[in-house]
mmCIF file of the N, C-alpha and C atoms, coordinates in Angstrom:
data_MODEL
# 
_entry.id   MODEL 
# 
loop_
_atom_site.group_PDB 
_atom_site.id 
_atom_site.type_symbol 
_atom_site.label_atom_id 
_atom_site.label_alt_id 
_atom_site.label_comp_id 
_atom_site.label_asym_id 
_atom_site.label_entity_id 
_atom_site.label_seq_id 
_atom_site.pdbx_PDB_ins_code 
_atom_site.Cartn_x 
_atom_site.Cartn_y 
_atom_site.Cartn_z 
_atom_site.occupancy 
_atom_site.B_iso_or_equiv 
_atom_site.pdbx_formal_charge 
_atom_site.auth_seq_id 
_atom_site.auth_comp_id 
_atom_site.auth_asym_id 
_atom_site.auth_atom_id 
_atom_site.pdbx_PDB_model_num 
ATOM 1   N N  . ARG A 1 1  ? 44.855 3.873  -59.990 1.00 0.00 ? 1  ARG A N  1 
ATOM 2   C CA . ARG A 1 1  ? 45.744 4.560  -59.069 1.00 0.00 ? 1  ARG A CA 1 
ATOM 3   C C  . ARG A 1 1  ? 45.586 4.044  -57.646 1.00 0.00 ? 1  ARG A C  1 
ATOM 4   N N  . CYS A 1 2  ? 44.586 3.239  -57.399 1.00 0.00 ? 2  CYS A N  1 
ATOM 5   C CA . CYS A 1 2  ? 44.340 2.775  -56.029 1.00 0.00 ? 2  CYS A CA 1 
ATOM 6   C C  . CYS A 1 2  ? 44.960 1.419  -55.726 1.00 0.00 ? 2  CYS A C  1 
ATOM 7   N N  . ALA A 1 3  ? 45.538 0.753  -56.713 1.00 0.00 ? 3  ALA A N  1 
ATOM 8   C CA . ALA A 1 3  ? 46.070 -0.592 -56.489 1.00 0.00 ? 3  ALA A CA 1 
ATOM 9   C C  . ALA A 1 3  ? 47.139 -0.603 -55.400 1.00 0.00 ? 3  ALA A C  1 
ATOM 10  N N  . ALA A 1 4  ? 48.049 0.354  -55.413 1.00 0.00 ? 4  ALA A N  1 
ATOM 11  C CA . ALA A 1 4  ? 49.102 0.399  -54.396 1.00 0.00 ? 4  ALA A CA 1 
ATOM 12  C C  . ALA A 1 4  ? 48.512 0.636  -53.010 1.00 0.00 ? 4  ALA A C  1 
ATOM 13  N N  . LEU A 1 5  ? 47.475 1.456  -52.927 1.00 0.00 ? 5  LEU A N  1 
ATOM 14  C CA . LEU A 1 5  ? 46.817 1.700  -51.641 1.00 0.00 ? 5  LEU A CA 1 
ATOM 15  C C  . LEU A 1 5  ? 46.190 0.417  -51.117 1.00 0.00 ? 5  LEU A C  1 
ATOM 16  N N  . ARG A 1 6  ? 45.492 -0.296 -51.990 1.00 0.00 ? 6  ARG A N  1 
ATOM 17  C CA . ARG A 1 6  ? 44.864 -1.562 -51.594 1.00 0.00 ? 6  ARG A CA 1 
ATOM 18  C C  . ARG A 1 6  ? 45.915 -2.568 -51.132 1.00 0.00 ? 6  ARG A C  1 
ATOM 19  N N  . MET A 1 7  ? 47.028 -2.662 -51.878 1.00 0.00 ? 7  MET A N  1 
ATOM 20  C CA . MET A 1 7  ? 48.080 -3.616 -51.516 1.00 0.00 ? 7  MET A CA 1 
ATOM 21  C C  . MET A 1 7  ? 48.685 -3.287 -50.161 1.00 0.00 ? 7  MET A C  1 
ATOM 22  N N  . LEU A 1 8  ? 48.962 -2.013 -49.910 1.00 0.00 ? 8  LEU A N  1 
ATOM 23  C CA . LEU A 1 8  ? 49.546 -1.622 -48.629 1.00 0.00 ? 8  LEU A CA 1 
ATOM 24  C C  . LEU A 1 8  ? 48.586 -1.925 -47.485 1.00 0.00 ? 8  LEU A C  1 
ATOM 25  N N  . LEU A 1 9  ? 47.327 -1.553 -47.633 1.00 0.00 ? 9  LEU A N  1 
ATOM 26  C CA . LEU A 1 9  ? 46.344 -1.808 -46.582 1.00 0.00 ? 9  LEU A CA 1 
ATOM 27  C C  . LEU A 1 9  ? 46.176 -3.308 -46.332 1.00 0.00 ? 9  LEU A C  1 
ATOM 28  N N  . ALA A 1 10 ? 46.086 -4.097 -47.399 1.00 0.00 ? 10 ALA A N  1 
ATOM 29  C CA . ALA A 1 10 ? 45.934 -5.547 -47.250 1.00 0.00 ? 10 ALA A CA 1 
ATOM 30  C C  . ALA A 1 10 ? 47.168 -6.164 -46.604 1.00 0.00 ? 10 ALA A C  1 
ATOM 31  N N  . ASP A 1 11 ? 48.353 -5.734 -47.034 1.00 0.00 ? 11 ASP A N  1 
ATOM 32  C CA . ASP A 1 11 ? 49.598 -6.251 -46.478 1.00 0.00 ? 11 ASP A CA 1 
ATOM 33  C C  . ASP A 1 11 ? 49.698 -5.994 -44.983 1.00 0.00 ? 11 ASP A C  1 
ATOM 34  N N  . GLN A 1 12 ? 49.181 -4.857 -44.558 1.00 0.00 ? 12 GLN A N  1 
ATOM 35  C CA . GLN A 1 12 ? 49.263 -4.480 -43.150 1.00 0.00 ? 12 GLN A CA 1 
ATOM 36  C C  . GLN A 1 12 ? 48.059 -4.956 -42.333 1.00 0.00 ? 12 GLN A C  1 
ATOM 37  N N  . GLY A 1 13 ? 47.174 -5.726 -42.957 1.00 0.00 ? 13 GLY A N  1 
ATOM 38  C CA . GLY A 1 13 ? 46.024 -6.276 -42.238 1.00 0.00 ? 13 GLY A CA 1 
ATOM 39  C C  . GLY A 1 13 ? 44.983 -5.242 -41.864 1.00 0.00 ? 13 GLY A C  1 
ATOM 40  N N  . GLN A 1 14 ? 44.939 -4.150 -42.602 1.00 0.00 ? 14 GLN A N  1 
ATOM 41  C CA . GLN A 1 14 ? 43.996 -3.069 -42.319 1.00 0.00 ? 14 GLN A CA 1 
ATOM 42  C C  . GLN A 1 14 ? 42.686 -3.303 -43.070 1.00 0.00 ? 14 GLN A C  1 
ATOM 43  N N  . SER A 1 15 ? 41.592 -2.880 -42.484 1.00 0.00 ? 15 SER A N  1 
ATOM 44  C CA . SER A 1 15 ? 40.313 -2.940 -43.193 1.00 0.00 ? 15 SER A CA 1 
ATOM 45  C C  . SER A 1 15 ? 40.013 -1.553 -43.742 1.00 0.00 ? 15 SER A C  1 
ATOM 46  N N  . TRP A 1 16 ? 39.246 -1.498 -44.820 1.00 0.00 ? 16 TRP A N  1 
ATOM 47  C CA . TRP A 1 16 ? 38.888 -0.226 -45.421 1.00 0.00 ? 16 TRP A CA 1 
ATOM 48  C C  . TRP A 1 16 ? 37.554 -0.358 -46.117 1.00 0.00 ? 16 TRP A C  1 
ATOM 49  N N  . LYS A 1 17 ? 36.939 0.769  -46.340 1.00 0.00 ? 17 LYS A N  1 
ATOM 50  C CA . LYS A 1 17 ? 35.677 0.824  -47.074 1.00 0.00 ? 17 LYS A CA 1 
ATOM 51  C C  . LYS A 1 17 ? 35.972 1.465  -48.419 1.00 0.00 ? 17 LYS A C  1 
ATOM 52  N N  . GLU A 1 18 ? 35.630 0.766  -49.465 1.00 0.00 ? 18 GLU A N  1 
ATOM 53  C CA . GLU A 1 18 ? 35.891 1.264  -50.812 1.00 0.00 ? 18 GLU A CA 1 
ATOM 54  C C  . GLU A 1 18 ? 34.563 1.577  -51.494 1.00 0.00 ? 18 GLU A C  1 
ATOM 55  N N  . GLU A 1 19 ? 34.462 2.763  -52.029 1.00 0.00 ? 19 GLU A N  1 
ATOM 56  C CA . GLU A 1 19 ? 33.266 3.166  -52.764 1.00 0.00 ? 19 GLU A CA 1 
ATOM 57  C C  . GLU A 1 19 ? 33.637 3.307  -54.235 1.00 0.00 ? 19 GLU A C  1 
ATOM 58  N N  . VAL A 1 20 ? 33.065 2.458  -55.056 1.00 0.00 ? 20 VAL A N  1 
ATOM 59  C CA . VAL A 1 20 ? 33.337 2.489  -56.492 1.00 0.00 ? 20 VAL A CA 1 
ATOM 60  C C  . VAL A 1 20 ? 32.448 3.554  -57.120 1.00 0.00 ? 20 VAL A C  1 
ATOM 61  N N  . VAL A 1 21 ? 33.058 4.427  -57.903 1.00 0.00 ? 21 VAL A N  1 
ATOM 62  C CA . VAL A 1 21 ? 32.336 5.531  -58.545 1.00 0.00 ? 21 VAL A CA 1 
ATOM 63  C C  . VAL A 1 21 ? 32.112 5.174  -60.010 1.00 0.00 ? 21 VAL A C  1 
ATOM 64  N N  . THR A 1 22 ? 30.867 5.180  -60.419 1.00 0.00 ? 22 THR A N  1 
ATOM 65  C CA . THR A 1 22 ? 30.550 4.908  -61.824 1.00 0.00 ? 22 THR A CA 1 
ATOM 66  C C  . THR A 1 22 ? 30.757 6.171  -62.654 1.00 0.00 ? 22 THR A C  1 
ATOM 67  N N  . VAL A 1 23 ? 30.885 5.987  -63.945 1.00 0.00 ? 23 VAL A N  1 
ATOM 68  C CA . VAL A 1 23 ? 31.022 7.123  -64.856 1.00 0.00 ? 23 VAL A CA 1 
ATOM 69  C C  . VAL A 1 23 ? 29.803 8.030  -64.735 1.00 0.00 ? 23 VAL A C  1 
ATOM 70  N N  . GLU A 1 24 ? 28.643 7.430  -64.621 1.00 0.00 ? 24 GLU A N  1 
ATOM 71  C CA . GLU A 1 24 ? 27.410 8.217  -64.515 1.00 0.00 ? 24 GLU A CA 1 
ATOM 72  C C  . GLU A 1 24 ? 27.411 9.095  -63.262 1.00 0.00 ? 24 GLU A C  1 
ATOM 73  N N  . THR A 1 25 ? 27.829 8.520  -62.145 1.00 0.00 ? 25 THR A N  1 
ATOM 74  C CA . THR A 1 25 ? 27.894 9.290  -60.893 1.00 0.00 ? 25 THR A CA 1 
ATOM 75  C C  . THR A 1 25 ? 28.895 10.430 -61.021 1.00 0.00 ? 25 THR A C  1 
ATOM 76  N N  . TRP A 1 26 ? 30.055 10.152 -61.605 1.00 0.00 ? 26 TRP A N  1 
ATOM 77  C CA . TRP A 1 26 ? 31.089 11.176 -61.759 1.00 0.00 ? 26 TRP A CA 1 
ATOM 78  C C  . TRP A 1 26 ? 30.607 12.299 -62.669 1.00 0.00 ? 26 TRP A C  1 
ATOM 79  N N  . GLN A 1 27 ? 29.962 11.934 -63.763 1.00 0.00 ? 27 GLN A N  1 
ATOM 80  C CA . GLN A 1 27 ? 29.494 12.935 -64.717 1.00 0.00 ? 27 GLN A CA 1 
ATOM 81  C C  . GLN A 1 27 ? 28.334 13.754 -64.170 1.00 0.00 ? 27 GLN A C  1 
ATOM 82  N N  . GLU A 1 28 ? 27.620 13.228 -63.189 1.00 0.00 ? 28 GLU A N  1 
ATOM 83  C CA . GLU A 1 28 ? 26.538 13.997 -62.557 1.00 0.00 ? 28 GLU A CA 1 
ATOM 84  C C  . GLU A 1 28 ? 27.101 15.277 -61.941 1.00 0.00 ? 28 GLU A C  1 
ATOM 85  N N  . GLY A 1 29 ? 28.321 15.206 -61.418 1.00 0.00 ? 29 GLY A N  1 
ATOM 86  C CA . GLY A 1 29 ? 29.040 16.416 -61.048 1.00 0.00 ? 29 GLY A CA 1 
ATOM 87  C C  . GLY A 1 29 ? 29.175 16.756 -59.585 1.00 0.00 ? 29 GLY A C  1 
ATOM 88  N N  . SER A 1 30 ? 28.257 16.336 -58.733 1.00 0.00 ? 30 SER A N  1 
ATOM 89  C CA . SER A 1 30 ? 28.339 16.765 -57.330 1.00 0.00 ? 30 SER A CA 1 
ATOM 90  C C  . SER A 1 30 ? 29.535 16.144 -56.612 1.00 0.00 ? 30 SER A C  1 
ATOM 91  N N  . LEU A 1 31 ? 29.853 14.893 -56.903 1.00 0.00 ? 31 LEU A N  1 
ATOM 92  C CA . LEU A 1 31 ? 31.029 14.272 -56.288 1.00 0.00 ? 31 LEU A CA 1 
ATOM 93  C C  . LEU A 1 31 ? 32.303 14.963 -56.761 1.00 0.00 ? 31 LEU A C  1 
ATOM 94  N N  . LYS A 1 32 ? 32.418 15.179 -58.063 1.00 0.00 ? 32 LYS A N  1 
ATOM 95  C CA . LYS A 1 32 ? 33.601 15.843 -58.616 1.00 0.00 ? 32 LYS A CA 1 
ATOM 96  C C  . LYS A 1 32 ? 33.780 17.231 -58.010 1.00 0.00 ? 32 LYS A C  1 
ATOM 97  N N  . ALA A 1 33 ? 32.696 17.963 -57.846 1.00 0.00 ? 33 ALA A N  1 
ATOM 98  C CA . ALA A 1 33 ? 32.766 19.310 -57.267 1.00 0.00 ? 33 ALA A CA 1 
ATOM 99  C C  . ALA A 1 33 ? 33.220 19.281 -55.811 1.00 0.00 ? 33 ALA A C  1 
ATOM 100 N N  . SER A 1 34 ? 32.958 18.174 -55.110 1.00 0.00 ? 34 SER A N  1 
ATOM 101 C CA . SER A 1 34 ? 33.330 18.084 -53.697 1.00 0.00 ? 34 SER A CA 1 
ATOM 102 C C  . SER A 1 34 ? 34.777 17.643 -53.491 1.00 0.00 ? 34 SER A C  1 
ATOM 103 N N  . CYS A 1 35 ? 35.456 17.234 -54.560 1.00 0.00 ? 35 CYS A N  1 
ATOM 104 C CA . CYS A 1 35 ? 36.830 16.739 -54.464 1.00 0.00 ? 35 CYS A CA 1 
ATOM 105 C C  . CYS A 1 35 ? 37.826 17.835 -54.816 1.00 0.00 ? 35 CYS A C  1 
ATOM 106 N N  . LEU A 1 36 ? 38.843 17.973 -53.995 1.00 0.00 ? 36 LEU A N  1 
ATOM 107 C CA . LEU A 1 36 ? 39.911 18.921 -54.271 1.00 0.00 ? 36 LEU A CA 1 
ATOM 108 C C  . LEU A 1 36 ? 40.529 18.585 -55.622 1.00 0.00 ? 36 LEU A C  1 
ATOM 109 N N  . TYR A 1 37 ? 40.724 19.568 -56.459 1.00 0.00 ? 37 TYR A N  1 
ATOM 110 C CA . TYR A 1 37 ? 41.258 19.412 -57.813 1.00 0.00 ? 37 TYR A CA 1 
ATOM 111 C C  . TYR A 1 37 ? 40.325 18.613 -58.721 1.00 0.00 ? 37 TYR A C  1 
ATOM 112 N N  . GLY A 1 38 ? 39.122 18.260 -58.252 1.00 0.00 ? 38 GLY A N  1 
ATOM 113 C CA . GLY A 1 38 ? 38.201 17.468 -59.052 1.00 0.00 ? 38 GLY A CA 1 
ATOM 114 C C  . GLY A 1 38 ? 38.750 16.099 -59.397 1.00 0.00 ? 38 GLY A C  1 
ATOM 115 N N  . GLN A 1 39 ? 39.503 15.491 -58.457 1.00 0.00 ? 39 GLN A N  1 
ATOM 116 C CA . GLN A 1 39 ? 40.180 14.222 -58.727 1.00 0.00 ? 39 GLN A CA 1 
ATOM 117 C C  . GLN A 1 39 ? 39.856 13.174 -57.677 1.00 0.00 ? 39 GLN A C  1 
ATOM 118 N N  . LEU A 1 40 ? 39.970 11.931 -58.097 1.00 0.00 ? 40 LEU A N  1 
ATOM 119 C CA . LEU A 1 40 ? 39.955 10.788 -57.199 1.00 0.00 ? 40 LEU A CA 1 
ATOM 120 C C  . LEU A 1 40 ? 41.313 10.112 -57.339 1.00 0.00 ? 40 LEU A C  1 
ATOM 121 N N  . PRO A 1 41 ? 41.804 9.360  -56.371 1.00 0.00 ? 41 PRO A N  1 
ATOM 122 C CA . PRO A 1 41 ? 41.097 8.847  -55.221 1.00 0.00 ? 41 PRO A CA 1 
ATOM 123 C C  . PRO A 1 41 ? 40.957 9.875  -54.104 1.00 0.00 ? 41 PRO A C  1 
ATOM 124 N N  . LYS A 1 42 ? 39.965 9.625  -53.288 1.00 0.00 ? 42 LYS A N  1 
ATOM 125 C CA . LYS A 1 42 ? 39.715 10.419 -52.089 1.00 0.00 ? 42 LYS A CA 1 
ATOM 126 C C  . LYS A 1 42 ? 39.848 9.456  -50.918 1.00 0.00 ? 42 LYS A C  1 
ATOM 127 N N  . PHE A 1 43 ? 40.638 9.841  -49.921 1.00 0.00 ? 43 PHE A N  1 
ATOM 128 C CA . PHE A 1 43 ? 40.903 8.972  -48.780 1.00 0.00 ? 43 PHE A CA 1 
ATOM 129 C C  . PHE A 1 43 ? 40.579 9.728  -47.506 1.00 0.00 ? 43 PHE A C  1 
ATOM 130 N N  . GLN A 1 44 ? 39.820 9.104  -46.630 1.00 0.00 ? 44 GLN A N  1 
ATOM 131 C CA . GLN A 1 44 ? 39.488 9.731  -45.355 1.00 0.00 ? 44 GLN A CA 1 
ATOM 132 C C  . GLN A 1 44 ? 40.003 8.865  -44.217 1.00 0.00 ? 44 GLN A C  1 
ATOM 133 N N  . ASP A 1 45 ? 40.690 9.502  -43.277 1.00 0.00 ? 45 ASP A N  1 
ATOM 134 C CA . ASP A 1 45 ? 41.202 8.858  -42.074 1.00 0.00 ? 45 ASP A CA 1 
ATOM 135 C C  . ASP A 1 45 ? 40.800 9.753  -40.916 1.00 0.00 ? 45 ASP A C  1 
ATOM 136 N N  . GLY A 1 46 ? 39.667 9.450  -40.299 1.00 0.00 ? 46 GLY A N  1 
ATOM 137 C CA . GLY A 1 46 ? 39.140 10.329 -39.261 1.00 0.00 ? 46 GLY A CA 1 
ATOM 138 C C  . GLY A 1 46 ? 38.737 11.657 -39.868 1.00 0.00 ? 46 GLY A C  1 
ATOM 139 N N  . ASP A 1 47 ? 39.271 12.754 -39.324 1.00 0.00 ? 47 ASP A N  1 
ATOM 140 C CA . ASP A 1 47 ? 38.965 14.094 -39.831 1.00 0.00 ? 47 ASP A CA 1 
ATOM 141 C C  . ASP A 1 47 ? 39.858 14.503 -41.001 1.00 0.00 ? 47 ASP A C  1 
ATOM 142 N N  . LEU A 1 48 ? 40.854 13.700 -41.316 1.00 0.00 ? 48 LEU A N  1 
ATOM 143 C CA . LEU A 1 48 ? 41.796 14.013 -42.388 1.00 0.00 ? 48 LEU A CA 1 
ATOM 144 C C  . LEU A 1 48 ? 41.281 13.466 -43.717 1.00 0.00 ? 48 LEU A C  1 
ATOM 145 N N  . THR A 1 49 ? 41.244 14.317 -44.746 1.00 0.00 ? 49 THR A N  1 
ATOM 146 C CA . THR A 1 49 ? 40.859 13.896 -46.089 1.00 0.00 ? 49 THR A CA 1 
ATOM 147 C C  . THR A 1 49 ? 42.005 14.215 -47.039 1.00 0.00 ? 49 THR A C  1 
ATOM 148 N N  . LEU A 1 50 ? 42.445 13.199 -47.776 1.00 0.00 ? 50 LEU A N  1 
ATOM 149 C CA . LEU A 1 50 ? 43.535 13.348 -48.739 1.00 0.00 ? 50 LEU A CA 1 
ATOM 150 C C  . LEU A 1 50 ? 43.042 12.937 -50.118 1.00 0.00 ? 50 LEU A C  1 
ATOM 151 N N  . TYR A 1 51 ? 43.656 13.519 -51.173 1.00 0.00 ? 51 TYR A N  1 
ATOM 152 C CA . TYR A 1 51 ? 43.179 13.272 -52.529 1.00 0.00 ? 51 TYR A CA 1 
ATOM 153 C C  . TYR A 1 51 ? 44.199 12.697 -53.490 1.00 0.00 ? 51 TYR A C  1 
ATOM 154 N N  . GLN A 1 52 ? 45.447 12.857 -53.303 1.00 0.00 ? 52 GLN A N  1 
ATOM 155 C CA . GLN A 1 52 ? 46.434 12.398 -54.275 1.00 0.00 ? 52 GLN A CA 1 
ATOM 156 C C  . GLN A 1 52 ? 47.032 11.071 -53.809 1.00 0.00 ? 52 GLN A C  1 
ATOM 157 N N  . SER A 1 53 ? 47.127 10.098 -54.724 1.00 0.00 ? 53 SER A N  1 
ATOM 158 C CA . SER A 1 53 ? 47.502 8.739  -54.344 1.00 0.00 ? 53 SER A CA 1 
ATOM 159 C C  . SER A 1 53 ? 48.867 8.670  -53.654 1.00 0.00 ? 53 SER A C  1 
ATOM 160 N N  . ASN A 1 54 ? 49.854 9.412  -54.120 1.00 0.00 ? 54 ASN A N  1 
ATOM 161 C CA . ASN A 1 54 ? 51.164 9.378  -53.460 1.00 0.00 ? 54 ASN A CA 1 
ATOM 162 C C  . ASN A 1 54 ? 51.112 10.010 -52.077 1.00 0.00 ? 54 ASN A C  1 
ATOM 163 N N  . THR A 1 55 ? 50.322 11.042 -51.915 1.00 0.00 ? 55 THR A N  1 
ATOM 164 C CA . THR A 1 55 ? 50.145 11.654 -50.598 1.00 0.00 ? 55 THR A CA 1 
ATOM 165 C C  . THR A 1 55 ? 49.478 10.670 -49.651 1.00 0.00 ? 55 THR A C  1 
ATOM 166 N N  . ILE A 1 56 ? 48.497 9.957  -50.150 1.00 0.00 ? 56 ILE A N  1 
ATOM 167 C CA . ILE A 1 56 ? 47.805 8.952  -49.341 1.00 0.00 ? 56 ILE A CA 1 
ATOM 168 C C  . ILE A 1 56 ? 48.782 7.852  -48.930 1.00 0.00 ? 56 ILE A C  1 
ATOM 169 N N  . LEU A 1 57 ? 49.605 7.384  -49.858 1.00 0.00 ? 57 LEU A N  1 
ATOM 170 C CA . LEU A 1 57 ? 50.598 6.355  -49.537 1.00 0.00 ? 57 LEU A CA 1 
ATOM 171 C C  . LEU A 1 57 ? 51.586 6.841  -48.481 1.00 0.00 ? 57 LEU A C  1 
ATOM 172 N N  . ARG A 1 58 ? 52.034 8.077  -48.582 1.00 0.00 ? 58 ARG A N  1 
ATOM 173 C CA . ARG A 1 58 ? 52.967 8.622  -47.580 1.00 0.00 ? 58 ARG A CA 1 
ATOM 174 C C  . ARG A 1 58 ? 52.298 8.682  -46.210 1.00 0.00 ? 58 ARG A C  1 
ATOM 175 N N  . HIS A 1 59 ? 51.047 9.116  -46.178 1.00 0.00 ? 59 HIS A N  1 
ATOM 176 C CA . HIS A 1 59 ? 50.314 9.173  -44.912 1.00 0.00 ? 59 HIS A CA 1 
ATOM 177 C C  . HIS A 1 59 ? 50.189 7.774  -44.306 1.00 0.00 ? 59 HIS A C  1 
ATOM 178 N N  . LEU A 1 60 ? 49.776 6.803  -45.122 1.00 0.00 ? 60 LEU A N  1 
ATOM 179 C CA . LEU A 1 60 ? 49.644 5.438  -44.622 1.00 0.00 ? 60 LEU A CA 1 
ATOM 180 C C  . LEU A 1 60 ? 50.984 4.891  -44.155 1.00 0.00 ? 60 LEU A C  1 
ATOM 181 N N  . GLY A 1 61 ? 52.039 5.178  -44.895 1.00 0.00 ? 61 GLY A N  1 
ATOM 182 C CA . GLY A 1 61 ? 53.365 4.729  -44.494 1.00 0.00 ? 61 GLY A CA 1 
ATOM 183 C C  . GLY A 1 61 ? 53.753 5.250  -43.122 1.00 0.00 ? 61 GLY A C  1 
ATOM 184 N N  . ARG A 1 62 ? 53.495 6.524  -42.891 1.00 0.00 ? 62 ARG A N  1 
ATOM 185 C CA . ARG A 1 62 ? 53.813 7.110  -41.576 1.00 0.00 ? 62 ARG A CA 1 
ATOM 186 C C  . ARG A 1 62 ? 52.937 6.515  -40.486 1.00 0.00 ? 62 ARG A C  1 
ATOM 187 N N  . THR A 1 63 ? 51.632 6.428  -40.725 1.00 0.00 ? 63 THR A N  1 
ATOM 188 C CA . THR A 1 63 ? 50.730 5.969  -39.665 1.00 0.00 ? 63 THR A CA 1 
ATOM 189 C C  . THR A 1 63 ? 50.874 4.478  -39.386 1.00 0.00 ? 63 THR A C  1 
ATOM 190 N N  . LEU A 1 64 ? 51.348 3.709  -40.365 1.00 0.00 ? 64 LEU A N  1 
ATOM 191 C CA . LEU A 1 64 ? 51.527 2.269  -40.171 1.00 0.00 ? 64 LEU A CA 1 
ATOM 192 C C  . LEU A 1 64 ? 52.959 1.911  -39.785 1.00 0.00 ? 64 LEU A C  1 
ATOM 193 N N  . GLY A 1 65 ? 53.803 2.930  -39.576 1.00 0.00 ? 65 GLY A N  1 
ATOM 194 C CA . GLY A 1 65 ? 55.154 2.692  -39.088 1.00 0.00 ? 65 GLY A CA 1 
ATOM 195 C C  . GLY A 1 65 ? 56.183 2.366  -40.147 1.00 0.00 ? 65 GLY A C  1 
ATOM 196 N N  . TRP A 1 66 ? 55.892 2.670  -41.394 1.00 0.00 ? 66 TRP A N  1 
ATOM 197 C CA . TRP A 1 66 ? 56.843 2.443  -42.480 1.00 0.00 ? 66 TRP A CA 1 
ATOM 198 C C  . TRP A 1 66 ? 57.565 3.740  -42.782 1.00 0.00 ? 66 TRP A C  1 
ATOM 199 N N  . GLY A 1 67 ? 58.814 3.660  -43.155 1.00 0.00 ? 67 GLY A N  1 
ATOM 200 C CA . GLY A 1 67 ? 59.538 4.848  -43.586 1.00 0.00 ? 67 GLY A CA 1 
ATOM 201 C C  . GLY A 1 67 ? 59.973 5.731  -42.434 1.00 0.00 ? 67 GLY A C  1 
ATOM 202 N N  . SER A 1 68 ? 60.604 6.815  -42.794 1.00 0.00 ? 68 SER A N  1 
ATOM 203 C CA . SER A 1 68 ? 61.160 7.751  -41.826 1.00 0.00 ? 68 SER A CA 1 
ATOM 204 C C  . SER A 1 68 ? 60.070 8.580  -41.166 1.00 0.00 ? 68 SER A C  1 
ATOM 205 N N  . GLN A 1 69 ? 60.168 8.728  -39.868 1.00 0.00 ? 69 GLN A N  1 
ATOM 206 C CA . GLN A 1 69 ? 59.249 9.588  -39.127 1.00 0.00 ? 69 GLN A CA 1 
ATOM 207 C C  . GLN A 1 69 ? 59.812 10.999 -38.976 1.00 0.00 ? 69 GLN A C  1 
ATOM 208 N N  . THR A 1 70 ? 61.065 11.197 -39.367 1.00 0.00 ? 70 THR A N  1 
ATOM 209 C CA . THR A 1 70 ? 61.704 12.502 -39.183 1.00 0.00 ? 70 THR A CA 1 
ATOM 210 C C  . THR A 1 70 ? 62.246 13.070 -40.488 1.00 0.00 ? 70 THR A C  1 
ATOM 211 N N  . ALA A 1 71 ? 61.741 12.609 -41.607 1.00 0.00 ? 71 ALA A N  1 
ATOM 212 C CA . ALA A 1 71 ? 62.222 13.109 -42.897 1.00 0.00 ? 71 ALA A CA 1 
ATOM 213 C C  . ALA A 1 71 ? 61.980 14.606 -43.000 1.00 0.00 ? 71 ALA A C  1 
ATOM 214 N N  . PRO A 1 72 ? 62.889 15.351 -43.620 1.00 0.00 ? 72 PRO A N  1 
ATOM 215 C CA . PRO A 1 72 ? 62.779 16.811 -43.659 1.00 0.00 ? 72 PRO A CA 1 
ATOM 216 C C  . PRO A 1 72 ? 61.561 17.329 -44.404 1.00 0.00 ? 72 PRO A C  1 
ATOM 217 N N  . TRP A 1 73 ? 60.962 16.528 -45.292 1.00 0.00 ? 73 TRP A N  1 
ATOM 218 C CA . TRP A 1 73 ? 59.813 17.023 -46.051 1.00 0.00 ? 73 TRP A CA 1 
ATOM 219 C C  . TRP A 1 73 ? 58.494 16.861 -45.303 1.00 0.00 ? 73 TRP A C  1 
ATOM 220 N N  . LEU A 1 74 ? 58.517 16.236 -44.130 1.00 0.00 ? 74 LEU A N  1 
ATOM 221 C CA . LEU A 1 74 ? 57.280 16.047 -43.381 1.00 0.00 ? 74 LEU A CA 1 
ATOM 222 C C  . LEU A 1 74 ? 56.905 17.322 -42.643 1.00 0.00 ? 74 LEU A C  1 
ATOM 223 N N  . ALA A 1 75 ? 55.655 17.662 -42.687 1.00 0.00 ? 75 ALA A N  1 
ATOM 224 C CA . ALA A 1 75 ? 55.168 18.821 -41.933 1.00 0.00 ? 75 ALA A CA 1 
ATOM 225 C C  . ALA A 1 75 ? 54.979 18.403 -40.481 1.00 0.00 ? 75 ALA A C  1 
ATOM 226 N N  . HIS A 1 76 ? 55.363 19.274 -39.592 1.00 0.00 ? 76 HIS A N  1 
ATOM 227 C CA . HIS A 1 76 ? 55.209 18.996 -38.167 1.00 0.00 ? 76 HIS A CA 1 
ATOM 228 C C  . HIS A 1 76 ? 54.265 20.027 -37.567 1.00 0.00 ? 76 HIS A C  1 
ATOM 229 N N  . PRO A 1 77 ? 53.062 19.596 -37.153 1.00 0.00 ? 77 PRO A N  1 
ATOM 230 C CA . PRO A 1 77 ? 52.125 20.565 -36.563 1.00 0.00 ? 77 PRO A CA 1 
ATOM 231 C C  . PRO A 1 77 ? 52.688 21.154 -35.276 1.00 0.00 ? 77 PRO A C  1 
ATOM 232 N N  . GLN A 1 78 ? 52.394 22.404 -35.051 1.00 0.00 ? 78 GLN A N  1 
ATOM 233 C CA . GLN A 1 78 ? 52.876 23.083 -33.843 1.00 0.00 ? 78 GLN A CA 1 
ATOM 234 C C  . GLN A 1 78 ? 51.945 22.843 -32.687 1.00 0.00 ? 78 GLN A C  1 
# 
């Protein structure tokens, strides 16, 4: 599920830190318990943490200047 994220980041010349999770680490349970919905990928951008790959792609698209900045489905903080 991370291939599209890697491609977008590489295409845009962005650097990132990738942590590969082994089956053993996942089954140990503490990482899974710390993830919303018990799922990966987990993406952190400063204080923002996102968990679903499409949500992460939308966030990257907005922050890297791709796509609409005024689409009706975007949340606008007050």
